[in-house]
C-alpha positions in Angstrom: -23.2 10.7 -2.8 -25.6 10.0 0.0 -24.6 8.1 3.1 -26.8 5.1 2.3 -25.1 4.6 -1.1 -21.6 5.0 0.5 -22.5 2.2 3.0 -23.9 0.0 0.2 -20.7 0.3 -1.8 -18.5 -0.4 1.2 -20.5 -3.5 1.9 -20.2 -4.6 -1.7 -16.4 -4.2 -1.6 -16.2 -6.1 1.7 -18.3 -8.9 0.4 -16.1 -9.1 -2.8 -13.0 -9.2 -0.6 -14.5 -12.0 1.6 -15.7 -14.0 -1.3 -12.7 -13.4 -3.5 -14.7 -12.1 -6.4 -14.4 -9.1 -8.7 -16.9 -6.4 -9.2 -17.4 -3.8 -11.9 -15.6 -0.5 -11.5 -17.5 1.9 -9.2 -16.6 4.8 -11.6 -18.6 3.1 -14.4 -21.7 2.8 -12.2 -21.4 6.0 -10.1 -20.2 8.6 -12.5 -20.3 11.4 -10.0 -18.3 9.6 -7.3 -15.5 11.9 -5.9 -12.3 11.0 -4.2 -13.8 12.1 -0.9 -16.8 9.8 -1.5 -14.4 7.0 -2.3 -12.5 7.6 0.9 -15.7 7.2 2.9 -16.6 4.0 1.0 -13.2 2.7 2.0 -13.8 3.6 5.6 -17.0 1.6 5.5 -15.2 -1.4 4.0 -12.4 -1.1 6.6 -14.9 -0.8 9.5 -16.4 -4.1 8.3 -13.0 -5.7 8.5 -12.5 -4.4 12.0 -15.9 -5.7 13.0 -14.8 -9.1 11.6 -11.9 -9.2 14.1 -9.0 -7.4 12.2 -6.9 -4.6 13.9 -5.5 -1.6 12.1 -1.7 -1.6 12.3 -0.8 1.1 9.8 -1.5 2.9 6.6 -0.2 2.9 3.0 0.3 5.2 0.1 0.2 3.7 -3.3 0.5 4.6 -7.0 3.5 6.9 -6.2 5.9 6.0 -9.1 5.5 7.0 -12.7 6.0 3.3 -13.7 3.0 2.2 -11.6 0.9 5.3 -12.5 1.4 4.6 -16.2 0.7 0.9 -15.8 -2.6 1.5 -14.0 -3.5 4.7 -15.8 -3.9 6.4 -12.4 -1.9 9.6 -12.1 -2.0 10.5 -8.5 -1.3 8.6 -5.2 -3.9 6.7 -3.3 -4.1 5.8 0.4 -5.5 3.1 2.6 -5.3 1.1 5.9 -3.2 -1.9 6.8 -4.5 -4.6 9.2 -2.9 -7.4 11.2 -4.1 -10.0 8.8 -2.2 -8.5 5.9 1.3 -8.8 7.3 3.8 -11.7 6.9 7.3 -12.2 8.1 10.5 -12.3 6.0 10.7 -15.5 4.0 7.2 -16.7 4.9 5.0 -18.6 2.6 2.1 -16.4 1.5 -1.1 -18.1 0.4 -2.1 -15.8 -2.5 -4.0 -18.6 -4.2 -6.4 -18.7 -1.3 -6.4 -15.1 -0.1 -6.1 -12.9 -3.2 -7.8 -12.4 -6.5 -5.4 -10.8 -9.0 -2.2 -10.1 -7.1 0.7 -8.0 -8.1 4.0 -7.6 -6.1 5.9 -4.3 -5.6 9.1 -3.5 -3.7 8.8 -0.7 -1.2 10.4 0.9 1.9 8.3 0.6 5.1 8.5 3.2 7.9 8.0 2.3 11.5 6.8 5.3 13.5 7.7 6.2 17.1 5.7 9.4 17.2 2.4 10.6 15.8 2.3 12.5 12.5 -0.7 14.7 12.2 -1.2 16.9 9.1 -1.6 19.3 7.6 1.8 21.0 7.8 3.9 17.8 8.2 7.4 18.3 6.7 10.1 15.8 5.7 12.0 16.7 8.8 9.0 15.9 10.9 8.8 12.5 9.1 12.4 11.7 9.9 12.0 12.7 13.5 8.9 10.5 13.9 10.4 7.4 12.3 12.0 4.7 14.4 13.3 2.7 11.5 12.9 1.9 7.8 12.5 -1.7 6.6 12.6 -3.5 3.2 9.1 -4.5 2.2 7.1 -6.4 -0.5 3.5 -5.2 -0.9 1.3 -7.6 -2.7 -1.5 -5.4 -4.0 -4.9 -6.8 -5.1 -8.0 -5.4 -6.6 -11.6 -6.3 -6.1 -12.2 -4.2 -9.3 -12.6 -6.4 -12.4 -9.4 -6.7 -14.4 -7.7 -3.8 -12.6 -9.9 -1.3 -14.6 -9.4 1.3 -12.0 -9.6 5.1 -11.8 -8.3 6.9 -8.7 -11.8 6.8 -7.1 -12.0 3.0 -7.6 -8.7 2.2 -5.9 -9.3 4.6 -3.0 -12.7 3.1 -2.4 -11.1 -0.4 -2.5 -8.7 0.6 0.4 -5.9 1.5 -2.0 -6.0 -2.0 -3.6 -4.6 -3.5 -0.3 -3.7 -7.1 -0.3 -0.9 -8.5 1.8 2.6 -7.4 2.7 6.0 -8.7 3.9 8.5 -7.0 6.1 12.2 -7.8 6.0 14.0 -8.7 9.2 16.4 -5.7 9.3 15.5 -2.2 10.5 17.7 0.8 9.8 17.7 4.3 11.2 16.4 6.5 8.4 19.0 9.2 9.2 21.7 6.7 8.3 20.7 6.2 4.7 19.9 8.5 1.8 16.4 7.3 1.0 16.2 9.3 -2.2 19.2 7.5 -3.8 18.8 4.1 -2.1 18.9 1.6 -4.9 16.4 -1.3 -5.2 16.9 -4.6 -7.0 14.0 -7.0 -7.4 14.4 -10.7 -8.3 11.8 -13.2 -9.3 12.5 -16.9 -9.3 16.2 -16.2 -9.1 16.4 -13.8 -12.0 16.7 -10.0 -12.1 13.3 -8.5 -12.7 13.6 -4.7 -12.1 15.6 -2.0 -10.5 14.7 1.3 -9.0 15.6 4.0 -6.5 14.0 6.0 -3.7 13.6 9.0 -6.0 11.1 7.0 -8.1 8.4 7.6 -5.4 7.5 11.3 -5.5 11.2 12.2 -5.4 11.8 10.3 -2.1 9.9 7.9 0.2 10.1 10.6 2.8 8.0 12.9 0.6 5.5 10.1 0.3 5.0 9.7 4.0 4.7 13.5 4.4 2.1 13.6 1.6 0.2 10.8 3.3 0.2 12.5 6.7 -1.0 15.7 5.2 -3.7 14.1 3.0 -5.1 12.0 5.8 -4.8 14.9 8.2 -7.3 16.8 6.0 -9.8 14.0 7.0 -8.8 14.2 10.7 -6.8 10.9 10.6 -3.3 10.8 12.1 -0.4 8.5 11.4 0.1 7.0 14.8 3.2 6.0 16.8 3.8 2.3 16.5 2.2 2.1 13.0 3.9 0.7 9.9 3.6 3.0 6.9 4.2 1.6 3.4 5.6 4.4 1.3 4.9 3.3 -2.3 6.5 1.2 -4.9 9.9 2.0 -6.5 9.5 -0.5 -9.3 6.8 -1.6 -11.7 4.1 -4.0 -10.4 4.7 -7.7 -11.2 1.9 -10.2 -11.5 2.5 -13.3 -9.2 1.2 -16.8 -8.9 1.6 -19.7 -6.6 5.1 -21.1 -6.9 6.8 -17.8 -7.5 9.6 -16.6 -5.2 10.6 -13.0 -4.9 13.4 -11.1 -3.2 14.1 -7.4 -2.9 17.4 -5.8 -1.9 17.6 -2.1 -0.9 21.0 -0.5 -0.7 21.9 0.5 2.9 18.8 -1.1 4.3 18.6 -4.8 3.6 16.4 -7.4 1.9 13.0 -9.1 2.1 11.8 -12.2 0.5 8.5 -14.1 0.0 7.4 -17.4 -1.4 3.9 -17.6 -2.9 1.6 -20.6 -2.4 
């Protein structure tokens, strides 16, 4: 795909984000688009966000669990950038009715880095050494692609379907909890919604962060000290609307909650 078309698609996705409207899947219009093309489209979209005043504060891996892969019919992880306008504090009201298009919530474990991780060749041990703390998290994904009709190229181009996210107010040393067996319980409006464990995401959230570091490393992009890294959902995605309240509890780590408006 030529550079002009990549920029046109990046601009189209940025405009869809800004105007809260859906567009037809890129893969239905650009049948030869590759994952590498999609990544460059995403960079153009993210650069427009930075030009508009946003700051990059981290990165994310998505579509890591079989439950989410089967739900979206996307069978490999995606990756994208997080900005300062996406993050909310524990218990905050989140204005999804004004900010998002077709939101879905997922419980995750966030990693706060104290050292750079630069792939390829990043191991799980490297990830643990580079991590200051892990934090309970809700990611509220959103898609500019109509009706979530996405293939892997669509979601990568759309900055990994990034929407907003919430960080809990407790941070734990990752060496003090078994992240592969850490259990997750998600509640919606006071009722049990779903359960999961760290192993649901590529066997362990640590595997996810290593995969992300190595995948982005192939593009010359590091995971940087001070960044927050979202490691992927451990439970199925849940559609949410204004008025919903959700809470996630992760064994050995803590909880996070969010109220949607």
